[in-house]
Structures are given as C-alpha cells and as structure tokens.
C-alpha positions as CSV (number, residue, x, y, z in Angstrom):
1,X,3.9,13.8,20.7
2,X,7.2,11.9,20.6
3,X,8.5,8.7,22.2
4,X,12.2,7.9,22.1
5,X,12.7,9.8,18.9
6,X,9.7,8.3,17.3
7,X,7.3,10.7,15.8
8,X,3.7,9.6,15.4
9,X,2.9,9.7,11.7
10,X,0.3,12.2,10.5
11,X,-1.6,9.2,9.0
12,X,-2.4,8.0,12.5
13,X,-3.5,11.4,13.6
14,X,-6.0,11.3,10.7
15,X,-7.3,8.0,11.9
16,X,-7.6,9.4,15.4
17,X,-9.6,12.3,13.9
18,X,-12.1,9.9,12.3
19,X,-12.5,8.2,15.6
20,X,-13.1,11.5,17.4
21,X,-15.7,12.4,14.7
22,X,-17.4,9.0,15.4
23,X,-17.6,9.8,19.1
24,X,-19.0,13.3,18.5
25,X,-21.8,11.9,16.3
26,X,-22.4,9.0,18.7
27,X,-23.1,11.3,21.7
28,X,-25.0,13.7,19.5
29,X,-27.5,11.1,18.3
30,X,-27.7,8.9,21.4
31,X,-27.6,9.3,25.1
32,X,-24.8,7.9,27.4
33,X,-27.0,5.4,29.2
34,X,-28.3,3.9,25.9
35,X,-24.8,3.8,24.6
36,X,-23.5,1.8,27.6
37,X,-26.4,-0.6,27.4
38,X,-25.8,-1.0,23.7
39,X,-22.1,-1.7,24.2
40,X,-23.1,-4.6,26.5
41,X,-25.4,-6.0,23.9
42,X,-22.6,-5.7,21.3
43,X,-20.0,-7.5,23.4
44,X,-22.4,-10.3,24.4
45,X,-23.9,-10.9,20.9
46,X,-22.9,-13.7,18.6
47,X,-21.8,-11.2,16.0
48,X,-22.1,-13.5,13.1
49,X,-23.0,-12.2,9.6
50,X,-25.0,-10.1,9.3
51,X,-25.3,-8.5,12.7
52,X,-25.7,-4.8,12.2
53,X,-24.7,-3.3,15.5
54,X,-26.8,-0.2,14.8
55,X,-29.9,-2.4,14.5
56,X,-28.8,-4.4,17.5
57,X,-27.7,-1.7,20.0
58,X,-28.3,1.7,18.5
59,X,-26.2,4.1,16.4
60,X,-24.3,5.6,19.4
61,X,-23.1,2.2,20.7
62,X,-22.0,1.1,17.2
63,X,-20.0,4.2,16.5
64,X,-18.4,4.1,20.0
65,X,-17.5,0.5,19.5
66,X,-15.8,1.3,16.2
67,X,-13.9,4.2,17.6
68,X,-12.7,2.3,20.7
69,X,-11.4,-0.6,18.6
70,X,-9.6,1.6,16.1
71,X,-8.0,3.6,18.9
72,X,-6.8,0.3,20.5
73,X,-5.3,-0.7,17.2
74,X,-3.7,2.7,16.7
75,X,-2.1,2.5,20.1
76,X,-0.6,-0.9,19.3
77,X,0.8,0.4,16.0
78,X,2.3,3.4,17.8
79,X,3.8,1.5,20.7
80,X,5.4,-1.0,18.3
81,X,6.5,2.0,16.1
82,X,4.9,0.5,13.0
83,X,5.3,2.8,10.0
84,X,2.1,3.3,8.0
85,X,1.8,1.9,4.5
86,X,-1.1,0.9,2.2
87,X,-1.8,-2.4,4.1
88,X,-1.8,-0.7,7.5
89,X,-4.2,2.0,6.3
90,X,-6.5,-0.6,4.7
91,X,-6.4,-2.7,7.9
92,X,-7.4,0.4,10.0
93,X,-10.3,1.2,7.6
94,X,-11.4,-2.4,7.8
95,X,-11.5,-2.1,11.6
96,X,-13.5,1.1,11.4
97,X,-16.1,-0.6,9.1
98,X,-16.3,-4.1,10.6
99,X,-16.5,-2.8,14.1
100,X,-20.0,-1.7,13.0
101,X,-21.1,-5.3,12.3
102,X,-19.0,-8.0,13.9
103,X,-15.9,-6.9,15.7
104,X,-15.6,-5.8,19.3
105,X,-13.0,-5.9,22.0
106,X,-14.3,-9.1,23.5
107,X,-14.0,-11.2,20.4
108,X,-10.9,-9.7,18.8
109,X,-8.5,-9.6,21.8
110,X,-7.8,-13.4,22.0
111,X,-7.2,-13.7,18.2
112,X,-4.8,-10.8,18.2
113,X,-3.0,-12.3,21.2
114,X,-2.6,-15.5,19.2
115,X,-0.9,-13.6,16.4
116,X,1.4,-12.0,18.9
117,X,2.3,-15.4,20.4
118,X,3.0,-16.7,16.8
119,X,5.3,-13.7,16.3
120,X,7.2,-14.4,19.5
121,X,7.6,-18.1,18.7
122,X,8.8,-17.4,15.1
123,X,11.2,-14.7,16.3
124,X,9.3,-11.8,14.6
125,X,8.7,-8.3,16.0
126,X,5.1,-7.5,16.6
127,X,5.5,-4.5,14.3
128,X,5.9,-7.1,11.5
129,X,2.8,-9.0,12.7
130,X,0.6,-5.9,13.3
131,X,-1.3,-6.1,10.0
132,X,-1.9,-9.8,10.5
133,X,-3.1,-9.2,14.0
134,X,-5.7,-6.6,12.8
135,X,-6.9,-8.5,9.8
136,X,-7.0,-11.8,11.6
137,X,-10.1,-10.6,13.5
138,X,-12.2,-11.4,10.4
139,X,-13.0,-14.6,12.3
140,X,-13.8,-12.9,15.6
141,X,-17.4,-14.3,15.5
142,X,-16.0,-17.7,16.3
143,X,-15.0,-16.5,19.7
144,X,-18.5,-15.0,20.3
145,X,-20.3,-18.0,18.9
146,X,-18.5,-20.3,21.4
147,X,-18.9,-18.0,24.3
148,X,-22.6,-17.4,23.7
149,X,-23.7,-20.7,22.3
150,X,-26.9,-20.5,24.3
151,X,-28.4,-18.1,26.8
152,X,-26.4,-19.5,29.7
153,X,-23.1,-17.9,30.3
154,X,-20.3,-20.0,32.0
155,X,-16.7,-19.5,32.8
156,X,-15.9,-22.8,31.0
157,X,-17.4,-21.5,27.8
158,X,-15.4,-18.3,28.1
159,X,-12.2,-20.2,28.6
160,X,-12.9,-22.4,25.6
161,X,-13.8,-19.3,23.5
162,X,-10.6,-17.5,24.4
163,X,-8.4,-20.6,24.0
164,X,-9.9,-21.1,20.5
165,X,-9.4,-17.5,19.7
166,X,-5.7,-17.7,20.6
167,X,-5.3,-20.9,18.6
168,X,-6.9,-19.5,15.4
169,X,-4.8,-16.3,15.8
170,X,-1.7,-18.4,16.1
171,X,-2.4,-20.3,12.8
172,X,-3.8,-17.3,10.9
173,X,-0.5,-15.8,9.7
174,X,0.7,-19.1,8.3
175,X,-2.5,-19.7,6.4
176,X,-2.8,-16.1,5.2
177,X,0.7,-16.4,3.7
178,X,0.0,-19.7,2.1
179,X,-3.3,-18.8,0.3
180,X,-1.7,-15.9,-1.5
181,X,-0.6,-18.4,-4.1
182,X,-4.2,-19.2,-4.9
183,X,-4.9,-15.8,-6.5
184,X,-1.4,-14.3,-7.2
185,X,-2.4,-11.0,-5.4
186,X,-5.4,-10.5,-7.7
187,X,-7.7,-10.6,-4.7
188,X,-7.1,-7.8,-2.3
189,X,-8.9,-9.5,0.6
190,X,-6.3,-12.1,1.3
191,X,-7.2,-12.1,5.0
192,X,-10.8,-13.0,4.1
193,X,-9.6,-16.0,2.2
194,X,-7.6,-17.3,5.1
195,X,-10.4,-16.5,7.5
196,X,-12.9,-18.3,5.2
197,X,-10.9,-21.6,5.4
198,X,-10.5,-21.4,9.1
199,X,-14.2,-20.5,9.7
200,X,-15.3,-23.3,7.4
201,X,-13.2,-25.7,9.4
202,X,-14.6,-24.6,12.7
203,X,-18.2,-24.5,11.3
204,X,-17.8,-28.0,10.1
205,X,-16.5,-29.1,13.5
206,X,-19.3,-27.4,15.4
207,X,-21.9,-28.8,13.1
208,X,-20.4,-32.3,13.5
209,X,-21.0,-32.2,17.3
210,X,-24.5,-31.0,16.8
211,X,-24.1,-27.3,17.2
212,X,-26.4,-25.4,14.9
213,X,-24.9,-22.1,13.5
214,X,-27.7,-19.7,12.7
215,X,-26.8,-16.7,10.5
216,X,-28.2,-13.3,11.5
217,X,-29.8,-10.7,9.3
218,X,-30.0,-7.6,11.5
219,X,-30.3,-4.7,9.0
220,X,-30.9,-1.1,10.0
221,X,-32.7,1.4,7.7
222,X,-33.2,4.4,10.0
223,X,-30.0,6.4,9.7
224,X,-29.2,6.6,6.0
225,X,-29.0,10.4,5.8
226,X,-26.8,10.7,8.9
227,X,-24.4,8.0,7.9
228,X,-24.2,9.2,4.3
229,X,-23.3,12.6,5.5
230,X,-20.7,11.1,7.8
231,X,-19.1,9.2,4.9
232,X,-19.2,12.3,2.6
233,X,-17.6,14.5,5.4
234,X,-14.8,12.1,5.9
235,X,-14.3,11.7,2.2
236,X,-14.2,15.4,1.4
237,X,-11.9,16.0,4.4
238,X,-9.4,13.4,3.1
239,X,-9.5,14.9,-0.4
240,X,-8.9,18.4,0.9
241,X,-6.0,17.1,3.0
242,X,-4.5,15.4,0.0
243,X,-4.6,18.7,-2.0
244,X,-3.4,21.1,0.7
245,X,-0.5,18.9,1.8
246,X,1.1,19.1,-1.7
247,X,1.2,21.4,-4.7
248,X,-1.9,21.3,-6.8
249,X,0.0,20.4,-9.9
250,X,1.8,17.6,-8.2
251,X,-1.4,16.1,-6.8
252,X,-3.1,16.0,-10.2
253,X,0.1,14.5,-11.8
254,X,0.4,11.8,-9.1
255,X,-3.3,11.0,-9.2
256,X,-3.1,10.5,-12.9
257,X,-0.2,8.1,-12.4
258,X,-2.1,6.3,-9.7
259,X,-5.0,5.7,-12.0
260,X,-2.7,3.9,-14.4
261,X,-1.6,1.4,-11.7
262,X,-2.3,-2.1,-12.8
263,X,0.4,-4.3,-11.2
264,X,-1.1,-6.5,-8.4
265,X,2.3,-7.1,-7.0
266,X,3.1,-3.4,-6.5
267,X,0.0,-1.7,-5.2
268,X,1.1,0.1,-2.1
269,X,-0.3,3.5,-3.1
270,X,0.3,5.0,0.3
271,X,4.0,4.5,0.1
272,X,4.3,5.5,-3.6
273,X,1.9,8.5,-3.5
274,X,1.4,9.2,0.2
275,X,-0.7,12.4,0.5
276,X,-2.2,12.0,-3.0
277,X,-3.4,8.6,-1.9
278,X,-5.9,10.3,0.4
279,X,-7.4,11.9,-2.6
280,X,-7.9,8.4,-4.0
281,X,-9.3,7.2,-0.7
282,X,-11.8,10.1,-0.5
283,X,-12.9,9.7,-4.1
284,X,-13.5,6.0,-3.7
285,X,-15.5,6.7,-0.5
286,X,-17.7,9.2,-2.4
287,X,-18.2,6.9,-5.3
288,X,-19.2,3.9,-3.2
289,X,-21.5,5.9,-1.0
290,X,-23.1,7.5,-4.1
291,X,-23.6,4.2,-5.8
292,X,-25.4,2.8,-2.8
293,X,-27.7,5.8,-2.6
294,X,-28.4,5.7,-6.3
295,X,-29.3,2.1,-6.0
296,X,-31.7,2.9,-3.3
297,X,-29.8,1.1,-0.6
298,X,-29.9,2.2,3.1
299,X,-26.7,3.3,4.7
300,X,-26.3,1.2,7.9
301,X,-23.5,-0.6,9.8
302,X,-22.7,-3.3,7.2
303,X,-23.0,-0.9,4.2
304,X,-20.9,1.8,5.9
305,X,-18.4,-1.0,6.7
306,X,-18.3,-1.9,3.0
307,X,-17.8,1.8,2.0
308,X,-14.9,2.1,4.4
309,X,-13.4,-1.2,3.1
310,X,-13.5,0.2,-0.5
311,X,-12.0,3.4,0.9
312,X,-9.2,1.7,2.8
313,X,-8.1,-0.5,-0.1
314,X,-7.8,2.6,-2.2
315,X,-4.5,2.8,-0.3
316,X,-3.4,-0.5,-1.8
317,X,-5.1,-1.7,-4.9
318,X,-8.3,0.2,-5.8
319,X,-9.0,3.2,-7.9
320,X,-11.7,4.4,-10.2
321,X,-10.4,2.8,-13.4
322,X,-10.1,-0.7,-12.0
323,X,-13.1,-0.6,-9.6
324,X,-15.9,0.8,-11.8
325,X,-16.0,-2.2,-14.2
326,X,-16.2,-4.6,-11.3
327,X,-19.1,-2.6,-9.8
328,X,-21.0,-2.6,-13.1
329,X,-20.7,-6.4,-13.4
330,X,-21.8,-6.9,-9.8
331,X,-24.8,-4.7,-10.2
332,X,-25.9,-6.6,-13.3
333,X,-25.5,-9.9,-11.4
334,X,-27.5,-8.6,-8.4
335,X,-30.3,-7.6,-10.8
336,X,-30.4,-11.0,-12.5
337,X,-30.1,-13.5,-9.6
338,X,-33.2,-14.9,-7.9
339,X,-32.7,-12.9,-4.7
340,X,-34.3,-9.6,-4.1
341,X,-32.1,-6.8,-5.4
342,X,-32.4,-5.1,-2.1
343,X,-31.4,-8.1,-0.1
344,X,-28.5,-7.6,2.3
345,X,-26.2,-10.3,0.7
346,X,-26.7,-8.8,-2.8
347,X,-26.0,-5.3,-1.5
348,X,-22.8,-6.3,0.3
349,X,-21.6,-8.4,-2.6
350,X,-21.8,-5.4,-4.8
351,X,-19.6,-3.3,-2.6
352,X,-17.1,-5.9,-1.7
353,X,-16.7,-7.2,-5.2
354,X,-14.1,-4.5,-5.7
355,X,-11.7,-6.6,-3.9
356,X,-11.1,-8.2,-7.3
357,X,-10.3,-4.8,-8.9
358,X,-6.7,-5.8,-9.8
359,X,-8.1,-8.2,-12.4
360,X,-9.9,-5.4,-14.1
361,X,-6.8,-3.1,-13.9
362,X,-4.5,-5.8,-15.4
363,X,-6.7,-7.4,-18.1
364,X,-9.2,-4.6,-19.0
365,X,-12.7,-3.3,-18.2
366,X,-14.5,-6.2,-20.1
367,X,-12.9,-8.8,-17.9
368,X,-13.7,-6.6,-14.9
369,X,-17.4,-6.7,-15.7
370,X,-17.3,-10.5,-16.1
371,X,-15.4,-10.8,-12.8
372,X,-17.8,-8.6,-10.9
373,X,-20.7,-10.6,-12.3
374,X,-19.1,-13.9,-11.2
375,X,-18.3,-12.5,-7.8
376,X,-21.9,-11.7,-6.8
377,X,-23.0,-15.1,-8.2
378,X,-20.7,-16.9,-5.8
379,X,-20.6,-14.5,-2.8
380,X,-24.4,-14.5,-2.1
381,X,-24.3,-18.2,-1.4
382,X,-20.8,-19.0,-0.1
383,X,-21.6,-17.7,3.4
384,X,-23.7,-20.7,4.0
385,X,-20.6,-22.8,4.2
386,X,-19.3,-21.2,7.4
387,X,-22.5,-19.9,8.8
388,X,-21.4,-16.3,8.9
389,X,-18.3,-17.0,11.1
390,X,-16.0,-15.2,8.6
391,X,-16.7,-11.5,8.4
392,X,-14.6,-11.0,5.3
393,X,-16.8,-13.5,3.5
394,X,-16.5,-11.7,0.1
395,X,-12.8,-12.1,0.3
396,X,-13.4,-15.9,0.6
397,X,-15.7,-15.7,-2.4
398,X,-13.2,-13.7,-4.3
399,X,-10.6,-16.4,-4.1
400,X,-12.9,-18.8,-5.9
401,X,-13.6,-16.2,-8.6
402,X,-9.9,-15.5,-9.1
403,X,-9.0,-19.2,-9.3
404,X,-11.7,-19.7,-12.0
405,X,-11.3,-16.5,-14.0
406,X,-7.5,-16.1,-14.2
407,X,-6.8,-19.3,-16.1
408,X,-9.8,-18.6,-18.3
409,X,-8.3,-15.1,-19.1
410,X,-4.9,-16.7,-19.9
411,X,-6.5,-19.3,-22.2
412,X,-8.6,-16.7,-24.1
413,X,-5.5,-14.4,-24.5
414,X,-3.6,-17.4,-25.9
415,X,-6.4,-18.2,-28.4
416,X,-6.5,-14.5,-29.4
417,X,-2.8,-14.4,-30.1
418,X,-2.9,-17.6,-32.1
419,X,-5.8,-16.2,-34.2
420,X,-4.0,-12.9,-34.6
421,X,-0.8,-14.6,-35.9
422,X,-2.8,-16.5,-38.6
C-alpha cells in the first residue's frame, strides 16, 4: 500500500494487527447485537474515572471501541504521513488502553479538532500536532460530562459539549509545552499533567455553578484469564518480531544498550533501536501483566489500559532497570496506606507509577523506590480534585512527585559530596 511515494511504516501495520486481534476476540466472546448495544452505552456514558467499559457494556463492545479509535488515529497518522517514533507509538498504545475505560469517538473528536485548529492558526502541519491530538484526549470525559449532565439529552448540551471540547483541544498544546518545565522530562506522562490542570479548572467551574461531579467505580472481574492471555499473546508476538527482524546478536547487543538508557531528554527508543524496541515493549507488557496477576489483581479494562500504557512508554522512557524500583516502591505504599490493597485506585497507581521511571534510571534504584512510594501516596487522592475528568490522572500526580523529589535528590547529592570531600 502506497500513496504518492509514501510507504506505510511496518509499525503502523503492527498496530493494525493488534486492532484486528481485538476485533477477533470481541466477536468470539460476544454477539453482534450485544456489541452494538454496548457501543451505544459507551458513547452515551459520562466516561469519568473509573468507568470500565467492560463492566459497563461488555467485553466485545469495549474491545471494538478500542480497535475503532486506534484505527481512526492510524488513518490520521497515515494521511498526514507522520513517521512513527517513540512518542507516536506510546500515544497509540495509550489509545488502545484508555479506549477501554474513558475514550470513545464521541468525546475525542471535538478535542482533536481543537488541536487541529490550533495547528492551522499557528501555521503548523497536522503531522506536527498528531501526538498532541491523540494525547489531548486525556480530558475527553469533560465532553461526555457536559453532554450527559443528566438523563435528559438536548441539542444545546451537545453543542456546549463540543464547543468546550474544541476549546480545550485548542489550548492543550500550549499548556502541554509549558508544563514540561515542571518536571524536566522526568515524568513521561506530560499529557496527563496538562490534562490535570485543564480538568481541575473545568471541575472547579462546574462545581462553582452547582454541578456535582460524581466519580465512577465500574470495575470488572470476570475476564481476567482471557485478557491476560491477550496481553501475553501481544507481548510474545512483539518480542518475536523484534528478534526475527534483526540478527540475534544485534538484538541482544541493542537491548543491553537500551537497558543502560538514563537520559530523560533522549529517550526515543523507537528511533534509536527500532525493531529491538519491540522486544522492550513486549518484555514490559509481560512484566506488568505478571505483576498484576501475582498481586491477585483482576485484568479488566482499566488494568489492561495500564498494562498497555507501560508497554507503550517502553518505546520512549521505560525499561526493566528503571521501572522495577518504581514498582517496588509503589507496591509497598499500596500495602501501607489506609485503602484496601485491592482497591481500584491503589491498583492503577501501582501500574502508572512507572511514568516516573526516568528518576530511577538517572539517580538509582533507591530513589526509584522512594519515588514509587511517593507516587501512590499522592495519586490515590489527587483524582478528587478534578472528579475523574482527567483520564491520565497518574500523570498529574507524577508532576507533584517530580516537583518534590527532584530538588530533594539534588540537595542530598550536594550534602553527600560535601561530606565526601571532608
């Protein structure tokens, strides 16, 4: 398949393959009528955290919703001839995961349109804005919340919801660029930070006019085995592809080099290691899935979303050496806080804590454990600020952790060197 000399990258074919697998499983485990009914429920739901689309509408509808949204994003990337890199792959995996618990075509389209308009106004090609457009949908629940404030649907609410969506999409790239300075690239979920501030602003406004934002807690437990197998199949397939697409010796050498990566400003593993990066993605998928199963967690929409987030950012920032210490610290924190260890917020905070993996990679495993511990302590409560309107809520929490921990690390390192000189 070619268009005007443009060859669709193999990376996009891989993503199409994952979508096709989702569709096969969806129609194997569910019937078409139930899937159609479920898709209606998904697109007319409030979609705030935590709305597990599997619990809401059934496994078939959730998987189809994810596949459709990812295919839509892939078509946009191909039409605009956007070359894949680490950020693009991470954004696509984010879409795969979060389309299982919060994103759908209804609530993402106006926000992406807003990003496109911003690109037009600022004289930028949409290919430059593509990643912003995909990641900006972290605040998609704002659109759904306005459109479905109560049980009565109206055209005026729809217009207001879409106008709001376009507006927040328009301002998202500016805010996302600005907040990078908060964490100096040490938090991988920069879109979640921008989304957190925007969602908090809108939640404050809605509450100020008397609108009550009620968080959801839909949490499926019925499909753990099927979804775990799905995650493992995808992971193993990516690892096999990584090995067969290059010489065995080269893959081991490149993967060893990848594990040494510690520079938060230079973490595009897809560009630097390409096919070997898929080995890293597959390994991180296996590790995160296995950790969840070993902790006795169910695999459902939100958890699978977290697993795919860990996997996606293995293309631009995460690997075993910098992620494991963060996971250890987060698991310890989840055991010690007053919430039930099996609570949904604790579980998701453990998975998403790896967004701070660059801190561990740069400053050592001991700081990684402390960072993971701090992340869970903040993440389990920070969602109350915006009422679940920001899907990448752990990214928002990660910004606070980074702002606190980085100067502390710098201070301790300064004390250490002074003592050492004496």
